[in-house]
All heavy atoms as an XYZ file, in Angstrom:
932
protein
N     -12.320     13.496    -11.168
C     -11.692     13.162     -9.873
C     -10.894     11.857     -9.887
O     -11.190     11.035    -10.781
C     -12.796     12.969     -8.907
C     -13.618     14.220     -8.585
S     -14.570     14.245     -7.067
C     -13.261     14.339     -5.962
N      -9.814     11.645     -9.228
C      -8.924     10.576     -9.347
C      -9.531      9.241     -8.915
O     -10.447      9.255     -7.976
C      -7.746     10.971     -8.453
C      -8.283     11.822     -7.527
C      -9.378     12.642     -8.179
N      -9.108      8.175     -9.426
C      -9.358      6.873     -8.918
C      -8.257      6.585     -7.909
O      -7.150      6.908     -8.154
C      -9.345      5.887    -10.140
C      -9.997      4.491     -9.726
C     -11.342      4.313     -9.674
C      -9.124      3.484     -9.391
C     -11.817      3.104     -9.367
C      -9.671      2.257     -8.964
C     -11.003      2.074     -8.934
O     -11.631      0.862     -8.581
N      -8.661      5.835     -6.857
C      -7.738      5.566     -5.782
C      -7.592      4.123     -5.387
O      -8.641      3.470     -5.271
C      -8.085      6.402     -4.539
C      -7.141      6.090     -3.337
C      -8.217      7.883     -4.742
N      -6.403      3.600     -5.295
C      -6.122      2.276     -4.658
C      -5.697      2.475     -3.300
O      -4.768      3.297     -3.053
C      -5.058      1.562     -5.434
C      -5.633      0.752     -6.656
O      -6.688      0.452     -6.687
O      -4.739      0.381     -7.475
N      -6.282      1.909     -2.285
C      -5.845      1.930     -0.945
C      -5.359      0.629     -0.452
O      -5.787     -0.432     -0.930
N      -4.397      0.732      0.460
C      -3.663     -0.538      0.983
C      -3.472     -0.325      2.446
O      -3.152      0.777      2.951
C      -2.363     -0.637      0.325
C      -2.247     -0.612     -1.153
C      -2.201      0.564     -1.879
C      -2.482     -1.904     -1.848
C      -2.194      0.473     -3.258
C      -2.457     -1.806     -3.317
C      -2.315     -0.633     -3.903
N      -3.658     -1.441      3.140
C      -3.308     -1.543      4.569
C      -2.629     -2.820      4.794
O      -3.016     -3.837      4.381
C      -4.649     -1.415      5.484
C      -4.272     -1.510      7.028
C      -5.504     -0.206      5.212
N      -1.425     -2.657      5.588
C      -0.635     -3.901      5.769
C       0.002     -3.740      7.227
O       0.038     -2.717      7.772
C       0.464     -4.131      4.804
C       1.474     -2.918      4.695
C      -0.123     -4.486      3.379
C       2.700     -3.216      3.912
N       0.415     -4.856      7.772
C       1.140     -4.893      8.953
C       2.639     -5.244      8.648
O       2.936     -6.231      7.896
C       0.624     -5.962      9.966
N       3.581     -4.464      9.126
C       5.041     -4.613      8.929
C       5.725     -4.798     10.213
O       5.473     -4.042     11.128
C       5.654     -3.460      8.146
C       7.166     -3.507      8.055
C       4.891     -3.237      6.779
N       6.452     -5.908     10.342
C       7.192     -6.083     11.693
C       8.136     -4.763     11.772
O       8.791     -4.303     10.847
C       8.050     -7.329     11.351
C       7.286     -8.086     10.342
C       6.705     -7.035      9.393
N       8.165     -4.318     13.083
C       8.928     -3.101     13.375
C      10.348     -3.277     12.973
O      11.026     -2.291     12.526
C       8.841     -2.682     14.845
C       7.437     -2.327     15.207
C       7.306     -2.029     16.702
C       5.855     -1.683     17.099
N       5.648     -1.639     18.572
N      10.973     -4.421     13.046
C      12.289     -4.723     12.754
C      12.578     -4.600     11.183
O      13.614     -4.486     10.737
C      12.732     -6.104     13.213
C      12.003     -7.226     12.396
C      12.342     -8.650     12.984
O      12.589     -8.770     14.168
N      12.371     -9.704     12.232
N      11.422     -4.664     10.332
C      11.554     -4.519      8.890
C      11.231     -3.174      8.421
O      11.089     -2.950      7.239
C      10.563     -5.539      8.230
C      11.088     -6.992      8.433
O      12.130     -7.186      9.006
N      10.303     -7.960      8.074
N      10.900     -2.258      9.291
C      10.436     -0.914      8.855
C      11.400     -0.225      7.974
O      10.934      0.380      6.889
C      10.041      0.007     10.138
C       9.181      1.130      9.826
C       7.920      0.815      9.038
C       8.896      1.891     11.122
N      12.675     -0.282      8.258
C      13.687      0.359      7.354
C      13.720     -0.271      5.953
O      13.715      0.374      4.911
C      15.058      0.377      7.922
C      15.289      1.323      9.059
O      14.390      2.325      9.210
O      16.162      1.157      9.819
N      13.549     -1.642      5.963
C      13.494     -2.393      4.635
C      12.121     -2.014      3.872
O      12.127     -1.838      2.698
C      13.484     -3.898      4.883
N      11.001     -1.782      4.675
C       9.851     -1.418      3.983
C       9.969     -0.069      3.440
O       9.529      0.233      2.272
C       8.673     -1.436      4.904
C       7.389     -1.100      4.200
C       6.670     -2.120      3.568
C       6.918      0.135      4.190
C       5.559     -1.836      2.764
C       5.715      0.532      3.524
C       5.061     -0.533      2.817
O       3.941     -0.181      2.029
N      10.587      0.916      4.109
C      10.714      2.245      3.612
C      11.631      2.203      2.351
O      11.344      2.919      1.454
C      11.399      3.145      4.689
C      10.494      3.546      5.803
C      11.238      4.319      6.908
C      10.309      4.734      8.002
N      11.062      5.574      8.990
N      12.612      1.446      2.391
C      13.565      1.279      1.175
C      12.709      0.710     -0.057
O      12.813      1.291     -1.127
C      14.683      0.461      1.476
N      11.855     -0.238      0.246
C      10.977     -0.794     -0.788
C      10.018      0.205     -1.328
O       9.802      0.257     -2.529
C      10.326     -2.136     -0.257
C       9.397     -2.745     -1.196
C      10.045     -3.359     -2.419
C       8.652     -3.984     -0.435
N       9.396      0.931     -0.440
C       8.489      2.031     -0.870
C       9.282      3.032     -1.670
O       8.652      3.538     -2.697
C       7.773      2.663      0.327
N      10.420      3.367     -1.397
C      11.233      4.183     -2.109
C      11.535      3.831     -3.581
O      11.815      4.519     -4.401
N      11.558      2.463     -3.700
C      11.643      1.856     -5.110
C      10.324      1.789     -5.741
O      10.153      2.182     -6.976
C      12.316      0.465     -4.957
C      13.767      0.542     -4.481
C      12.210     -0.247     -6.268
C      14.253     -0.765     -4.056
N       9.266      1.449     -5.086
C       7.983      1.192     -5.645
C       7.282      2.368     -6.094
O       6.714      2.457     -7.138
C       7.068      0.456     -4.605
N       7.305      3.505     -5.333
C       6.686      4.779     -5.590
C       7.081      5.280     -6.965
O       6.243      5.598     -7.870
N       8.416      5.425     -7.234
C       8.802      5.981     -8.516
C       8.401      5.001     -9.696
O       8.211      5.476    -10.730
C      10.319      6.012     -8.388
C      10.519      6.298     -6.944
C       9.477      5.422     -6.290
N       8.373      3.698     -9.405
C       7.955      2.823    -10.499
C       6.538      3.009    -10.802
O       6.080      3.092    -11.981
C       8.252      1.403    -10.072
C       9.723      1.087    -10.034
C       7.516      0.368    -11.043
C      10.209     -0.218     -9.498
N       5.607      3.105     -9.758
C       4.242      3.441     -9.984
C       4.025      4.743    -10.789
O       3.338      4.770    -11.710
C       3.510      3.582     -8.647
C       2.395      2.563     -8.323
C       1.047      2.642     -8.826
C       2.499      1.319     -7.868
N       0.394      1.554     -8.494
C       1.240      0.705     -7.859
C       3.489      0.672     -7.138
C       1.000     -0.539     -7.179
C       3.311     -0.651     -6.529
C       1.970     -1.140     -6.666
N       4.797      5.770    -10.428
C       4.742      7.030    -11.033
C       5.256      7.031    -12.521
O       4.724      7.526    -13.470
C       5.572      8.136    -10.366
C       4.944      8.442     -8.917
C       3.745      9.125     -8.873
N       3.655     10.324     -9.750
C       3.985     11.532     -9.458
N       4.452     11.805     -8.362
N       3.847     12.471    -10.424
N       6.350      6.213    -12.670
C       6.848      5.952    -14.015
C       5.853      5.360    -14.964
O       5.771      5.683    -16.199
C       8.097      5.049    -13.926
C       8.702      4.739    -15.253
C       9.850      3.706    -14.999
O      10.685      3.915    -14.050
O       9.937      2.786    -15.812
N       5.052      4.480    -14.451
C       4.035      3.776    -15.215
C       2.703      4.565    -15.436
O       1.796      4.163    -16.043
C       3.752      2.454    -14.648
C       4.842      1.390    -14.972
N       5.416      1.180    -16.216
C       5.644      0.674    -14.006
C       6.354      0.248    -16.099
N       6.593      0.022    -14.836
N       2.601      5.740    -14.729
C       1.507      6.677    -15.037
C       0.611      7.019    -13.717
O      -0.263      7.807    -13.907
N       0.943      6.536    -12.559
C       0.207      6.937    -11.464
C       0.423      8.384    -11.169
O       1.490      8.990    -11.389
C       0.640      6.190    -10.216
N      -0.663      9.066    -10.632
C      -0.639     10.508    -10.388
C       0.110     10.795     -9.011
O       0.875     11.753     -8.959
C      -2.005     11.073    -10.235
C      -2.902     11.022    -11.497
C      -4.212     11.527    -11.270
C      -2.297     11.690    -12.668
N      -0.087      9.898     -8.065
C       0.582     10.038     -6.809
C       0.764      8.828     -6.077
O      -0.052      7.797     -6.438
C      -0.162     11.032     -5.863
O      -1.463     10.545     -5.556
N       1.619      8.710     -5.124
C       1.966      7.518     -4.413
C       2.234      7.938     -3.011
O       3.157      8.741     -2.737
C       3.105      6.764     -4.976
C       3.528      5.539     -4.316
C       3.080      4.253     -4.738
C       4.443      5.492     -3.223
C       3.501      3.101     -4.149
C       4.811      4.310     -2.560
C       4.366      3.220     -3.092
O       4.666      1.931     -2.505
N       1.530      7.455     -1.956
C       1.711      7.911     -0.528
C       1.759      6.789      0.379
O       0.937      5.812      0.246
C       0.403      8.801     -0.193
C       0.607      9.293      1.320
C       0.345     10.105     -1.114
N       2.735      6.772      1.273
C       2.849      5.774      2.346
C       2.885      6.392      3.676
O       3.510      7.422      3.870
C       4.281      5.034      2.109
C       4.487      4.271      0.808
C       3.948      2.910      0.930
O       3.465      2.417      2.039
O       4.093      2.178     -0.020
N       2.071      5.905      4.595
C       2.076      6.353      5.952
C       2.233      5.252      6.946
O       1.725      4.150      6.810
C       0.579      6.957      6.199
S       0.072      8.130      4.881
N       2.950      5.677      8.069
C       3.175      4.778      9.191
C       2.078      4.996     10.274
O       1.959      6.142     10.710
C       4.545      4.879      9.771
C       5.700      4.514      8.669
C       4.801      3.978     11.033
C       6.990      4.887      9.118
N       1.435      4.018     10.811
C       0.463      4.196     11.810
C       1.042      4.836     13.023
O       2.075      4.345     13.570
N       0.423      5.934     13.495
C       0.904      6.677     14.691
C      -0.197      6.749     15.730
O       0.144      6.713     16.921
C       1.139      8.117     14.152
C       1.716      8.968     15.350
O       2.796      8.507     15.977
O       1.148     10.002     15.538
N      -1.372      6.709     15.410
C      -2.575      6.614     16.268
C      -3.626      5.649     15.739
O      -4.672      6.049     15.219
C      -3.159      8.077     16.404
C      -4.308      8.112     17.466
O      -4.395      7.168     18.306
O      -4.962      9.118     17.448
N      -3.336      4.407     15.784
C      -4.242      3.284     15.382
C      -4.565      2.303     16.411
O      -3.865      1.265     16.416
C      -3.661      2.655     14.079
C      -3.740      3.513     12.890
C      -2.173      2.247     14.348
N      -5.426      2.699     17.321
C      -5.706      1.784     18.512
C      -6.367      0.504     18.043
O      -6.970      0.418     16.988
C      -6.641      2.576     19.314
C      -7.260      3.635     18.403
C      -6.259      3.895     17.400
N      -6.214     -0.440     18.815
C      -6.742     -1.776     18.597
C      -8.228     -1.726     19.031
O      -8.396     -1.619     20.289
C      -5.964     -2.959     19.384
C      -6.138     -4.254     18.869
C      -5.344     -4.770     17.883
C      -7.081     -5.102     19.457
C      -5.462     -6.118     17.387
C      -7.312     -6.377     18.935
C      -6.445     -6.869     17.940
O      -6.626     -8.128     17.426
N      -9.056     -1.717     18.128
C     -10.571     -1.593     18.448
C     -11.171     -2.840     19.068
O     -10.701     -3.949     18.962
N     -12.287     -2.735     19.708
C     -13.116     -3.797     20.285
C     -13.648     -4.688     19.148
O     -13.592     -5.935     19.350
C     -14.209     -3.308     21.168
C     -13.637     -2.654     22.457
C     -14.776     -2.210     23.378
C     -14.244     -1.557     24.593
N     -15.246     -1.144     25.471
N     -14.176     -4.163     18.137
C     -14.718     -4.875     16.977
C     -14.058     -4.784     15.655
O     -13.776     -5.695     14.984
C     -16.231     -4.395     16.781
C     -17.136     -4.721     17.951
C     -18.533     -4.164     17.615
C     -17.283     -6.207     18.260
N     -13.669     -3.486     15.349
C     -12.902     -3.275     14.167
C     -11.889     -2.244     14.334
O     -11.907     -1.411     15.248
C     -13.838     -2.723     13.023
O     -14.432     -1.489     13.427
C     -14.950     -3.724     12.734
N     -10.816     -2.363     13.602
C      -9.724     -1.356     13.607
C      -8.692     -1.704     12.468
O      -8.738     -2.859     11.931
C      -9.078     -1.360     15.008
O      -8.380     -2.613     15.265
N      -7.808     -0.788     12.242
C      -6.722     -1.189     11.259
C      -5.903     -2.399     11.770
O      -5.645     -3.172     11.055
C      -5.911      0.037     10.955
C      -6.459      1.038     10.036
C      -6.874      2.329     10.548
C      -6.519      0.805      8.720
C      -7.463      3.182      9.623
C      -7.152      1.741      7.841
C      -7.609      2.937      8.244
N      -5.423     -2.385     13.100
C      -4.641     -3.485     13.437
C      -5.532     -4.833     13.411
O      -4.880     -5.836     12.975
C      -4.386     -3.095     14.954
C      -4.384     -1.674     15.032
C      -5.537     -1.283     14.038
N      -6.635     -4.787     13.856
C      -7.497     -5.993     13.668
C      -7.632     -6.466     12.266
O      -7.611     -7.690     11.899
C      -8.959     -5.830     14.205
C      -8.960     -5.902     15.702
C     -10.458     -5.903     16.160
N     -10.633     -5.975     17.542
C     -10.563     -7.067     18.269
N     -10.376     -8.265     17.618
N     -10.709     -7.153     19.553
N      -7.908     -5.602     11.378
C      -8.045     -5.881      9.917
C      -6.880     -6.645      9.379
O      -7.109     -7.501      8.472
C      -8.350     -4.563      9.144
N      -5.632     -6.297      9.780
C      -4.535     -6.935      9.159
C      -3.804     -7.940     10.185
O      -2.739     -8.399      9.976
C      -3.445     -5.886      8.666
C      -4.059     -5.171      7.475
C      -3.018     -4.954      9.800
N      -4.545     -8.246     11.221
C      -4.038     -9.194     12.238
C      -2.584     -8.749     12.763
O      -1.723     -9.503     12.960
C      -3.999    -10.583     11.789
C      -5.360    -11.053     11.357
N      -6.217    -11.592     12.167
C      -5.981    -11.077     10.166
C      -7.389    -11.993     11.533
N      -7.212    -11.665     10.300
N      -2.504     -7.382     13.025
C      -1.202     -6.889     13.521
C      -0.858     -7.516     14.795
O      -1.639     -7.601     15.722
C      -1.248     -5.358     13.501
N       0.456     -7.878     14.950
C       1.051     -8.327     16.232
C       1.590     -7.197     16.979
O       1.766     -6.122     16.489
C       2.000     -9.415     15.909
C       1.412    -10.542     15.118
C       2.384    -11.474     14.548
C       1.882    -12.529     13.693
N       2.772    -13.140     12.734
N       1.915     -7.398     18.216
C       2.521     -6.483     19.027
C       3.859     -5.835     18.471
O       4.125     -4.703     18.792
C       2.769     -6.873     20.494
C       1.472     -7.158     21.313
O       0.437     -6.631     20.928
O       1.536     -7.970     22.246
N       4.569     -6.648     17.767
C       5.796     -6.196     17.235
C       5.666     -5.663     15.813
O       6.699     -5.573     15.038
C       6.870     -7.294     17.303
C       6.507     -8.498     16.461
O       5.411     -8.625     16.044
O       7.492     -9.208     16.141
N       4.470     -5.342     15.432
C       4.196     -4.782     14.029
C       3.651     -3.443     14.004
O       2.894     -3.034     14.947
C       3.290     -5.743     13.253
C       3.919     -7.104     12.963
C       3.009     -8.063     12.196
O       1.852     -8.064     12.585
O       3.591     -8.766     11.444
N       3.805     -2.730     12.971
C       3.168     -1.401     12.746
C       2.274     -1.378     11.587
O       2.574     -2.220     10.662
C       4.382     -0.258     12.631
C       5.129     -0.512     11.306
C       3.692      1.115     12.618
N       1.160     -0.717     11.607
C       0.291     -0.682     10.466
C       0.693      0.430      9.460
O       1.046      1.501      9.867
C      -1.187     -0.374     11.022
C      -2.071     -0.184      9.857
C      -1.632     -1.476     11.944
N       0.805      0.037      8.238
C       1.047      0.959      7.102
C      -0.221      1.151      6.398
O      -1.021      0.291      6.049
C       2.068      0.326      6.216
C       3.392     -0.055      6.928
C       2.397      1.265      4.995
C       4.177      1.304      7.437
N      -0.536      2.399      6.072
C      -1.677      2.774      5.248
C      -1.141      3.516      4.038
O      -0.337      4.467      4.264
C      -2.631      3.603      5.982
C      -3.810      4.206      5.333
C      -4.697      3.453      4.593
C      -3.934      5.690      5.215
C      -5.761      3.965      3.936
C      -5.051      6.212      4.590
C      -5.997      5.300      3.917
N      -1.446      3.190      2.865
C      -0.975      3.793      1.714
C      -2.016      3.859      0.539
O      -3.016      3.186      0.634
C       0.247      3.123      1.132
O       0.050      1.704      0.954
N      -1.751      4.785     -0.326
C      -2.716      4.955     -1.473
C      -1.981      5.417     -2.619
O      -0.888      6.072     -2.647
C      -3.915      5.851     -1.164
C      -3.561      7.242     -0.939
C      -3.626      8.334     -1.852
C      -3.308      7.804      0.315
N      -3.287      9.465     -1.219
C      -3.061      9.239      0.158
C      -3.131      7.288      1.636
C      -2.804     10.031      1.192
C      -2.806      8.209      2.633
C      -2.672      9.565      2.419
N      -2.553      5.102     -3.848
C      -1.957      5.510     -5.172
C      -3.199      6.048     -5.978
O      -4.288      5.544     -5.850
C      -1.414      4.307     -5.963
C      -0.849      4.715     -7.245
C      -0.383      3.543     -5.143
N      -2.984      7.206     -6.631
C      -3.979      7.771     -7.373
C      -3.836      7.755     -8.908
O      -2.605      7.624     -9.298
C      -4.274      9.205     -6.971
O      -3.215      9.936     -7.249
C      -4.620      9.377     -5.557
N      -4.855      7.687     -9.652
C      -4.861      7.478    -11.057
C      -5.888      8.436    -11.754
O      -6.761      8.910    -11.127
C      -5.113      6.077    -11.503
C      -4.468      5.056    -10.666
C      -5.010      4.555     -9.553
C      -3.227      4.480    -11.063
C      -4.389      3.507     -8.837
C      -2.619      3.563    -10.427
C      -3.209      3.027     -9.163
O      -2.532      2.029     -8.486
N      -5.710      8.648    -13.092
C      -6.647      9.404    -13.759
C      -8.041      8.807    -13.738
O      -9.085      9.496    -13.719
C      -6.271      9.592    -15.224
C      -5.168     10.680    -15.430
O      -5.107     11.683    -14.663
O      -4.306     10.413    -16.334
N      -8.172      7.503    -13.908
C      -9.403      6.746    -14.007
C      -9.267      5.340    -13.678
O      -8.055      4.876    -13.490
C      -9.843      6.862    -15.428
O      -8.952      6.275    -16.279
N     -10.350      4.599    -13.517
C     -10.290      3.110    -13.347
C      -9.548      2.421    -14.485
O      -8.670      1.564    -14.229
C     -11.727      2.586    -13.204
C     -11.788      1.060    -13.241
C     -11.311      0.402    -11.993
N     -11.149     -0.993    -12.059
C     -12.171     -1.857    -11.755
N     -13.307     -1.493    -11.270
N     -11.986     -3.224    -11.870
N      -9.746      2.898    -15.689
C      -9.098      2.249    -16.797
C      -7.601      2.449    -16.872
O      -6.834      1.555    -17.085
C      -9.831      2.857    -18.184
C     -11.217      2.514    -18.300
C     -12.171      3.333    -17.501
O     -11.841      4.469    -16.989
O     -13.270      2.802    -17.208
N      -7.213      3.700    -16.417
C      -5.769      3.920    -16.423
C      -5.059      3.124    -15.267
O      -4.033      2.632    -15.364
C      -5.413      5.345    -16.306
O      -5.827      5.982    -15.189
N      -5.888      3.035    -14.139
C      -5.415      2.284    -12.962
C      -5.206      0.841    -13.455
O      -4.196      0.170    -13.136
C      -6.422      2.371    -11.907
C      -6.120      1.425    -10.747
C      -6.796      0.175    -10.716
N      -7.085     -0.377     -9.490
C      -7.998     -1.280     -9.205
N      -8.792     -1.742    -10.157
N      -8.076     -1.790     -8.002
N      -6.118      0.272    -14.095
C      -6.063     -1.168    -14.504
C      -4.817     -1.390    -15.455
O      -4.056     -2.389    -15.217
C      -7.359     -1.694    -15.236
C      -8.532     -1.833    -14.378
O      -8.363     -1.654    -13.052
O      -9.644     -1.879    -14.914
N      -4.605     -0.478    -16.273
C      -3.396     -0.584    -17.233
C      -2.079     -0.385    -16.524
O      -1.089     -1.060    -16.657
C      -3.519      0.446    -18.350
N      -2.023      0.577    -15.540
C      -0.850      0.820    -14.756
C      -0.569     -0.288    -13.863
O       0.601     -0.774    -13.754
C      -1.052      2.237    -13.987
C      -1.085      3.461    -14.992
C       0.079      2.395    -13.002
C      -1.650      4.684    -14.318
N      -1.599     -0.761    -13.171
C      -1.281     -1.872    -12.181
C      -0.787     -3.109    -13.001
O       0.199     -3.817    -12.513
C      -2.518     -2.216    -11.377
C      -2.432     -3.575    -10.621
C      -2.834     -1.125    -10.412
N      -1.260     -3.407    -14.142
C      -0.819     -4.552    -14.940
C       0.750     -4.300    -15.297
O       1.506     -5.279    -15.130
C      -1.627     -4.571    -16.189
N       1.057     -3.099    -15.556
C       2.504     -2.787    -15.895
C       3.338     -2.909    -14.596
O       4.504     -3.453    -14.666
C       2.736     -1.377    -16.422
C       2.100     -1.192    -17.832
C       2.178      0.266    -18.301
C       1.428      0.444    -19.612
N       1.422      1.868    -19.894
N       2.834     -2.419    -13.571
C       3.631     -2.520    -12.202
C       3.816     -3.995    -11.850
O       4.932     -4.396    -11.386
C       2.882     -1.712    -11.148
C       3.514     -1.964     -9.767
C       2.991     -0.201    -11.455
N       2.751     -4.787    -11.964
C       2.799     -6.194    -11.608
C       3.817     -6.993    -12.467
O       4.472     -7.941    -12.058
C       1.501     -6.870    -11.671
C       0.509     -6.280    -10.630
S       1.070     -6.657     -8.885
C       1.332     -4.848     -8.375
N       4.015     -6.499    -13.688
C       4.920     -7.179    -14.623
C       6.397     -6.621    -14.497
O       7.305     -7.091    -15.075
C       4.504     -7.024    -16.104
C       3.302     -7.957    -16.379
O       3.098     -8.909    -15.675
O       2.576     -7.745    -17.363
N       6.528     -5.532    -13.720
C       7.832     -4.837    -13.669
C       8.790     -5.718    -12.852
O       8.484     -5.956    -11.595
C       7.670     -3.461    -13.086
C       8.916     -2.600    -13.245
O      10.030     -3.020    -12.902
O       8.790     -1.539    -13.770
N       9.854     -6.128    -13.341
C      10.806     -7.073    -12.500
C      11.476     -6.365    -11.392
O      11.958     -7.016    -10.467
C      11.857     -7.513    -13.628
C      11.750     -6.436    -14.674
C      10.335     -5.926    -14.736
N      11.419     -5.014    -11.333
C      12.027     -4.385    -10.118
C      11.183     -4.464     -8.883
O      11.650     -4.250     -7.811
C      12.152     -2.839    -10.504
C      13.205     -2.578    -11.640
C      13.125     -1.097    -12.129
N      11.896     -0.842    -12.745
C      11.604      0.347    -13.233
N      12.414      1.349    -12.985
N      10.486      0.569    -13.815
N       9.895     -5.016     -9.110
C       8.975     -5.208     -7.886
C       8.688     -6.656     -7.830
O       7.545     -7.006     -7.503
C       7.879     -4.347     -7.962
C       8.026     -2.871     -7.843
C       6.660     -2.138     -7.959
C       8.551     -2.552     -6.476
N       9.695     -7.554     -8.020
C       9.388     -8.981     -8.021
C       8.859     -9.364     -6.615
O       9.153     -8.774     -5.578
C      10.699     -9.715     -8.260
O      11.650     -9.556     -7.298
N       8.136    -10.441     -6.537
C       7.579    -10.918     -5.417
C       8.641    -11.194     -4.246
O       8.457    -11.004     -3.108
C       6.858    -12.309     -5.632
C       5.923    -12.730     -4.532
C       5.005    -13.900     -4.942
O       4.769    -14.120     -6.133
O       4.601    -14.649     -3.969
N       9.747    -11.712     -4.732
C      10.876    -12.019     -3.690
C      11.334    -10.749     -2.966
O      11.772    -10.771     -1.840
C      12.127    -12.612     -4.359
C      11.817    -13.970     -5.125
C      11.252    -13.748     -6.477
O      11.473    -12.812     -7.283
O      10.334    -14.671     -6.796
N      11.186     -9.608     -3.615
C      11.618     -8.379     -3.043
C      10.835     -7.957     -1.836
O      11.292     -7.478     -0.856
C      11.581     -7.229     -4.117
C      12.191     -5.920     -3.617
C      12.167     -4.946     -4.675
N      13.147     -5.060     -5.575
C      14.397     -4.597     -5.603
N      14.742     -3.738     -4.581
N      15.314     -4.796     -6.467
N       9.556     -8.175     -1.939
C       8.611     -7.802     -0.790
C       8.311     -8.869      0.166
O       7.953     -8.629      1.269
C       7.367     -7.014     -1.303
C       6.516     -7.762     -2.156
C       6.499     -7.733     -3.584
C       5.531     -8.826     -1.852
N       5.563     -8.551     -4.146
C       5.002     -9.246     -3.104
C       5.083     -9.322     -0.612
C       3.915    -10.229     -3.132
C       4.079    -10.314     -0.734
C       3.619    -10.738     -1.927
N       8.353    -10.066     -0.229
C       8.073    -11.209      0.630
C       8.786    -11.275      1.930
O       8.216    -11.707      3.001
C       8.263    -12.618     -0.050
C       7.060    -12.884     -0.862
C       7.200    -14.287     -1.552
O       8.372    -14.815     -1.711
N       6.128    -14.927     -1.779
N      10.004    -10.803      1.922
C      10.851    -10.881      3.121
C      10.601     -9.703      4.076
O      11.038     -9.665      5.251
C      12.326    -10.821      2.812
N       9.783     -8.728      3.560
C       9.512     -7.485      4.357
C       8.182     -7.508      5.079
O       7.954     -7.056      6.128
C       9.654     -6.270      3.405
C       9.298     -4.939      4.177
C      10.944     -6.158      2.710
N       7.129     -8.055      4.402
C       5.795     -8.065      5.081
C       5.015     -9.328      4.576
O       5.370     -9.842      3.484
C       5.019     -6.849      4.841
C       4.642     -6.601      3.434
C       3.457     -7.035      2.928
C       5.475     -5.791      2.627
C       3.063     -6.730      1.556
C       5.146     -5.538      1.304
C       3.945     -5.987      0.737
N       3.991     -9.669      5.267
C       3.223    -10.835      4.961
C       2.031    -10.425      4.007
O       1.137     -9.787      4.426
C       2.621    -11.522      6.124
C       1.810    -12.706      5.946
O       1.554    -13.137      4.789
O       1.225    -13.275      7.000
N       2.210    -10.767      2.729
C       1.166    -10.285      1.659
C      -0.189    -10.919      1.828
O      -1.106    -10.458      1.365
N      -0.279    -12.040      2.665
C      -1.516    -12.658      2.947
C      -2.321    -11.718      3.767
O      -3.612    -11.928      3.793
C      -1.384    -14.043      3.541
C      -0.718    -15.006      2.596
C      -0.476    -16.368      3.452
C       0.412    -17.246      2.528
N       1.159    -18.200      3.304
N      -1.841    -10.838      4.459
C      -2.619     -9.887      5.359
C      -2.718     -8.488      4.764
O      -3.125     -7.638      5.490
C      -1.885     -9.863      6.780
C      -1.975    -11.123      7.509
C      -1.529    -11.064      8.917
N      -0.088    -11.061      9.002
C       0.614    -10.300      9.788
N      -0.024     -9.542     10.805
N       1.995    -10.345      9.745
N      -2.451     -8.334      3.519
C      -2.574     -7.125      2.795
C      -4.040     -6.832      2.440
O      -4.696     -7.819      1.916
C      -1.703     -7.130      1.508
C      -1.982     -6.027      0.481
C      -1.548     -4.666      0.912
C      -1.293     -6.346     -0.804
N      -4.496     -5.752      2.775
C      -5.894     -5.387      2.399
C      -5.763     -4.295      1.362
O      -5.041     -3.382      1.460
C      -6.675     -4.886      3.603
C      -6.893     -5.976      4.648
C      -8.058     -4.415      3.116
C      -7.504     -5.452      5.891
N      -6.488     -4.441      0.283
C      -6.430     -3.406     -0.790
C      -7.720     -3.303     -1.443
O      -8.574     -4.258     -1.481
C      -5.283     -3.706     -1.809
C      -5.537     -5.018     -2.529
C      -6.163     -4.997     -3.881
C      -5.070     -6.176     -2.083
C      -6.356     -6.100     -4.557
C      -5.347     -7.415     -2.841
C      -5.903     -7.273     -3.990
O      -6.195     -8.464     -4.704
N      -7.955     -2.264     -2.134
C      -9.256     -2.031     -2.888
C      -9.067     -0.741     -3.730
O      -8.239      0.103     -3.511
N      -9.900     -0.731     -4.812
C      -9.989      0.432     -5.735
C     -11.189      1.189     -5.320
O     -12.314      0.702     -5.083
N     -11.088      2.565     -5.398
C     -12.125      3.383     -4.936
C     -12.413      4.583     -5.939
O     -11.407      5.173     -6.420
C     -11.853      4.092     -3.619
C     -11.816      3.082     -2.459
C     -10.530      2.344     -2.239
C     -12.819      2.663     -1.707
C     -10.454      1.399     -1.352
C     -12.745      1.714     -0.648
C     -11.513      1.094     -0.477
N     -13.540      4.852     -6.259
C     -13.928      6.026     -7.130
C     -14.149      7.273     -6.298
O     -15.011      7.171     -5.358
C     -15.064      5.729     -7.977
C     -15.567      6.904     -8.944
C     -14.429      7.205    -10.024
O     -14.047      6.289    -10.616
N     -14.100      8.452     -9.976
N     -13.387      8.327     -6.506
C     -13.596      9.524     -5.631
C     -14.973     10.129     -6.050
O     -15.409     10.088     -7.243
C     -12.496     10.476     -6.018
O     -11.219     10.015     -5.718
N     -15.538     10.730     -5.002
C     -16.792     11.418     -5.268
C     -16.785     12.870     -4.690
O     -17.600     13.694     -4.902
C     -18.058     10.688     -4.819
C     -18.187     10.579     -3.334
C     -18.934     11.502     -2.617
C     -17.663      9.540     -2.626
C     -19.077     11.439     -1.220
C     -17.739      9.472     -1.253
C     -18.512     10.353     -0.627
N     -15.797     13.174     -3.761
C     -15.664     14.419     -3.163
C     -14.234     14.700     -2.724
O     -13.580     13.916     -2.297
C     -16.543     14.505     -1.848
C     -16.474     15.811     -1.052
C     -17.075     16.879     -1.920
C     -17.150     15.613      0.231
N     -13.779     15.875     -3.166
C     -12.523     16.350     -2.700
C     -12.579     17.836     -2.513
O     -12.976     18.609     -3.347
C     -11.498     16.048     -3.948
C     -10.086     16.424     -3.615
C      -9.007     16.112     -4.727
O      -9.446     15.331     -5.633
O      -7.999     16.605     -4.617
N     -12.091     18.187     -1.241
C     -12.218     19.569     -0.846
C     -10.868     20.224     -0.727
O      -9.807     19.577     -0.463
C     -12.878     19.754      0.567
C     -14.349     19.108      0.534
C     -14.886     19.017      2.037
C     -15.231     19.844     -0.450
């Protein structure tokens, strides 16, 4: 079963087109370096919860939209190698994404799949 990296971020609505363009660059780079899949989703039904929620988790403001994305890999080992290559890839330099979203509010983590139907 695949290893999965999950990401949640808040993107200013005014930067949504720039984020989509960035994702259009990032996805093929992840795949080029060996990722099995790369998926980006724009929050459509993500209410602000009383205690927890996607918007709360990333401190989303009224003028921001929540993005949920994931990347899949063959294994944790291949993920570690692929992410190292992606982070070193000059096409995804920090300057490229800093103007699009606040990386300090990015939530991410690696997950081992245990069920797929």
